N, C-alpha and C positions, 0 to 999 in steps of 0.2 A: 429352570434351575439356575441360580446365580452363577455368573462366570466372572472370575477375577479379571481386573483390567489388564494386568500383565499377561495373563494367558490369552486373552482376546487379541491383544496387540501382537503377541507371538504368532498366533494362528494367521492373522492378517499378513504379517511379514513373511511367513512361510509361503503363502499363496503368491506374493509378489516375487520372492526369490525363485520359486519353482518356475514361474513364467519366464523370468529373465534367463535362468539356466537353460530352459528348453529353447529359447530364442538363440542363445549363444551356441548351443549344440548344432541346431539345424543350419546355422549360417557359417559354421566353421568345420563341419564334418559332413560328408556326403550321405546323410541319413535319408532325406526325402528326395533331393536332387543334387546336382553338382554344386560346389561351394560358390562358384562365380555367379551362377543363376540366382541362388538364394540371396547372395549379397546384393545383387542388382535390384531385386524386388523388396528386400527386407532390411538391407544394411546389416549392421551388427550392433549389439547393445553397447559395446565399448566405444565405437565410433559415434553413436547417437549421444551417449552421455558425455563424451568429450566435447561434442559440438554444443550441447546445452551449457556446459560449464564455460566454454569459450564465449558463448553469446552473453552470458551474465558477466563474465570477467571484462570483456571489452565494452560493455554497456550498450550494445546495439539493440538489445531486446527491450529495454526499459520503456522507451517511447511507445513501442507497439503494445506492450503490456498495459500501459496507462490508458491508452485510447480504448482498448478492448474492455478494460475495467470500468471506465466511465460509461461506455455503451451498455455494459452488462448491468451495472447498478441502476441506471436510469430505466432500462427495460424491466428489471426485476421490481423496482419500487412502484413504477406506474402500473405495470401489469398486475401485480399482486394487490395493490390498492383498489384498482377498478374491479378485480375479481371478487374481493371481499365485499365491497359496497354493493355491486350488482347481485352477487350471490345471496346476501342477506335480504335484499329487496325482493328478489324473485321468490325466496323461501317464505317470506312473510306476506306476499301478495300472490296467492294462487292463480287469480285471474290473469294477472300480468304474465306469470310464468307460462300459463296455458296459451296465451295469445302469441308470445314470442318464441315458444318452444321450437317450432319447425325452422325458424330463421336462425336461432342459435345453433341448431344441429347442422344446418347447411353451411354456416360460416365456419364451424369447427371442422367440418369435413373438407373444407377447401385447402388444398396443399399450400403451405406457406411460401414455398419457393416461387410459386406463381405471383405472389404479392411483392417479392423483392424488386423486380423491375418497375412495378407501379410506384412503390415507395421511393425508389431512386428518382423517378420522374417527378413525383410530387415534392419531395424534400431534398433533392439533390444527392450528391455523393458524400456529403458530410456525415456526422454521427447520427443525425435524426432519422435517416432512412433505416439504419441498422437498429436504432432504438425501437422504432415502431414495429419492425419485423419481430424483434424479441418480445414486445408487448403482446402481439397476437398469439405467441406461443405460451407465454406465462399466464395470460388472462384466463384462458379456458380451463387450464389445470386447476387454478385456484378457485375459479367460479364454481365448477362442478363439485369440488370438495366442500366448499363452504355451503353451497346449496343443500347437499346431502347431509352435512353435519347438522344444520339447523332443522331440517325436516325430521331428523331422527331423534329429536328431543322427545322423551316419553310424555304422552298426554297426561299421565298421572302426576308427573312432576309439575307440568304446567297448571293442572287443576289445583294442586296443593299450593302453588305459588300464588295463584289468583285468590284462593281462599284466605291467604295471609294478607291480602290487600295490595299485592304488587300491581303497578300499572305497566303499560307497555315499555316504557323507558327502563323501569327496574327489571322487567323480564329480560330485556335485551342485555343489560349489564350483568345480571346475576345468574341467568339461566341459559339464554341462547349463546352468548359469547363464550362462556366456559365450555359449553357442549361442543361448539364448533372449533375451539382453539386447537385441539388435537388434530382435527382434519386440516386446519389451516397450515400448521407446521409440517404435516405430512406432505401437503402439496408444495410447500415452500422448498423443501429439500429436493423435490423433483424439478421444480421450476427454475432452480439455480442453474442446472445444466441446460435447460431450454433457453434461458436468457442468454447464456454463453453461445449456444447454438445459433440463436437469432443474430447476435452480433457477428459471429465468425462467418456465417453464411453470407450475410450482407457484405462483409469485407471481402470475402472470396469472390463475390460477383462484381464488385466495383468499389475500390478504395485505393488510397495511397499509403495506408498505414494500418497497423493492427495485426494480431496473430493470424487471422484469416489471410491477410495480405502476404505475410511471410510464408505461410504454407503454400499459397497459390504461386508465389514467385519461385519457390523451390520446385514445385511440380513442373513449372514451365521449362525448367532446364534439366529435368530428370534427376534432381538432387534428392535421392531417396533419404539420405541421412538427414538433410534439412527438413524434409517432410515429417519424418519420425521425431526429430528434435522439437519441431513445432507442436506436434501432438503431445509429446511428453510435457512440455511447458503448459499446454492447454489443460491437461489432466491435473497437473499440480495446481493450476490456477483455480479450477473448479473445486478441488478438494479444500483449498484454503477458504473460499467463500462459503462452502458448505459447513466448514468448521465454525465459522462466525455465526451462521444460522443456528447451529447446535448450541453454542454458548448462550445465545439469546433465548433459545427454547427451554433449556433446563430449568431456570428459575420460574418460568411461567407455567410449566407443566409438572412442577414438583409434587403436586397433589395426585397425579395420575400414575398408577402402577404400570410398569411396562412388562411386556411378555418376556423380554430378555434383559436382565439387569446386570450391571457391572459393579463390582465392589472393590 
């Protein structure tokens, strides 16, 4: 059933307001534990949002945001591009997919945190160690979605397209790519967050700048307000990038009806 955009935004805002109100209550009133203990572990929403505003007002956060943004975009673009290319290749070459299947599964099962020190050793403590950590997270999400999307093209559609005289290049452009596009954008929305995770985890483990560095520094001095402020900025950062992906997605998938539509 179509939902008006205003109603959807209102429902989303109510969820956020409810969470903030709950946070305010448990850190200002002895509901779960005493107030001092709760503030030590969770700070308060007023303190956190005040810190966020101060960080933007004095400009201290912009350099760190820029570095994390560059790392995230590079990880996202490289990982998504490789995932799309390899996903299409594997889907169109069953023998190649069968041969490499166990190796892909083994690499996907490897905890990415284990790779962070190796990438730091290979690429140093600059941005590229964080970028490649993010690539390993983004690649597999996009790869599996593209692979599945191409494989699920109905055989009847392929047969009809070949009867009309389409060659492999035309099939790729007019059949496989449109069929996989919805899967691609579904994976891109998820991989945005993972690209940020890769960048932030890399910064957390070893860097001199970035949002992960800010959060790590705040943790080191038990500055819970600083930790939560960094997390809030990080969430805003992810939502902004995801909104950009949505803006790009809408004109490309205008032909595809959604399960939940806004009007």
